[in-house]
C-alpha positions, 0 to 999 in steps of 0.5 A: 499499499503505497499511502495508508493515510489516502483512501482508495474508495469510499462506502456510502450505506443507505441504511433505511430507518422502518418509515421508509419505502422501498420505493424512497430507497431506490430514489436515493440510490438513483440520485446518487448514480445520477450525481456519481455519472455527473461526476464521471465517477464509477460506483457499484451498489450492493445490497445489504442485510434486508433493505439496505444498499451500500454504494463503493466509489473508487477515488483517487489519493488526493485527499485524507480520510477527514477531506474524503469524509466532508466530500462525501458529507456534501455530496450527500446533502446535495443529493438528499436536497435533490430528494426535497 
């Protein structure tokens, strides 16, 4: 591992609560997919548990963990705002 302090991927965990419908979860996953397409990033979805979806996104090693976390938070807030 060349850069142990630089993430090579991010994981976005869409873990719905009991009040979240499957349809709402899929809308949120599709909004993320659209965002990744716009950013020209390749992402892979994986079903987890009974209802969850994880989205794995490889990233360049330009950001440290804190910078990567901030980027994912900004992305998710932007995607969530598009949901309204």
